[in-house]
N, C-alpha and C positions, 0 to 999 in steps of 0.2 A: 195878205197872207206872204209878209218876203219869209225868201228859204224855201219854201215850200217841194221850189224843185230840188231840191240839196237834200232838204229830209228826205225825198222819196227815195233819190238815188242812193240816198246812205240807207234807208231801210233795205234794198234790194238788195246793195253789198253785202251788210249784213249777213241778211237770209244768206247770199252766198256763199262769205265766206265761212259759217257754220256749217254748212254744207259739205264744203270742199275742205276744211279740219276735220268732219266727221267720218267723213270719205276716207281720210287720208290714215286715223287711225284703225279703221277697218284691215288694215293690209295686213297679209300672216307674218308671222315672228319669223326672222331670219334663222336657216342652218343654223344651227352650234348655237342659240339661244339666243338671248335680250340682248342688246347690246346698248351704249350710249347712244350713239348715233346710225340708225336705221333707215332704213327709205322711205319712214313717216315725219324724219326731222325735216326736211326742207318743205316739205309741205304745210306742216303745220306751223314754221315760222311765218312761209305765205302768209297763211289763216287767218294769225294772231295779230300782225300787221296791217293785216285787210278791216278788223274788226275794229281796230283802233282806228281805222284812218274813216270807216264807214260810220263810228261814233262822234268823231271829231265833226262830220260831213252833219251829223243828227240836230246835235249839241249845240253846233258851231254855224250856224248857216252863213252865206255871203248872202247879206240883199239886196247887193246890185248885181249878184249873179245873171248871166243873159248867154242862152242856149240859142250854140250855132245854129246861123240859116244857110240857106243858099249853099256857093261854093264847097266853105266849113264842112257842112253839113254832109254834105254829097263827098267829099274826102273822109268826115270820120265812117260815113258808111261802107266808103269803098276799102278801108283799113281793115273794117271789123270783119268784111264777107274773106278779104286774104288769110287772115288770121281763122276764120271757120275751114276755108279750103287749104292750108297749111295742116290741123289738125286731120284731117279726113288725107291727106295726102300722105303723110308723116310715114303711116308703117308700109303702104307698098311701091311708093317711090326711094324710104329713106331718106335719113336725116339732113346728109349732105346737100340732097338732089333739092328735097322739100326747101328747105333751110336757106340755100342758097335764092329760091325761085320768090320768096318770102321776104326776104330782106330787102332782095333786090328791087322787088316792086315796091315796096314800100321808103327803098332810100329812094328810088325816082319820082316817086311821089308828092317829096317833100323836096324835087326843084334839083336831084340830081341827074347829072346825062346816062342815060341808058344804059353804056358802056362801063362807066365807074361807077352806078349802084350795082348793079348786079356783079364785076368783079369783090365788089365789097360782100355783096352777098356769098360769094365764094369763099371767100378768103376768112370769112365772120365763119362759116361753114365750119372749113377744113379746122379751122386750130379749135371750134367746142367741140368737134367729133375726137380729134387727135388729146384734146386735152379729157375729156371724157371716158374717153376708151380706154387712153393707156398710161393717162398722168392720175386717172380716179379710181381706174378700172370697172368702170360703169359703162355696160356697153349701149350703146344707141343703133339704132335702128339701120340697117345696113342697106335693107331695098334692092333696088335694081341694081346695087355699087358692089352686093355682098358676094364674099368670095367664099365657094362652098367648100 
């Protein structure tokens, strides 16, 4: 049964994509009426891309796919844990601190020196924060750095 793992993964991703897209459509209409681009636009686009990718995995799986084992599997598990912890810390610590920690940890795990990895995390977090908060006028959680 070649490609069974890809088909199972594709099915799981398809369920996730449909649930994610449905949840994005449940957000309330923005103040002032419906707009062409609202808070649901980006998650909807992501869900459509994920649906396309999951269908591709199910229709045309890789017959020679090998699931990671050993150190590669461990690194994937560490990455998954980092991303889950990131989502849990995003509100209490704020975007800049939690993103610095997440990007820094992932960069370090990919082979960067700790100093450069966390410096990359800090710079990318600050740039994205400034872009969203001031360039796009979309607020990200300030957390511990929030000024009242």
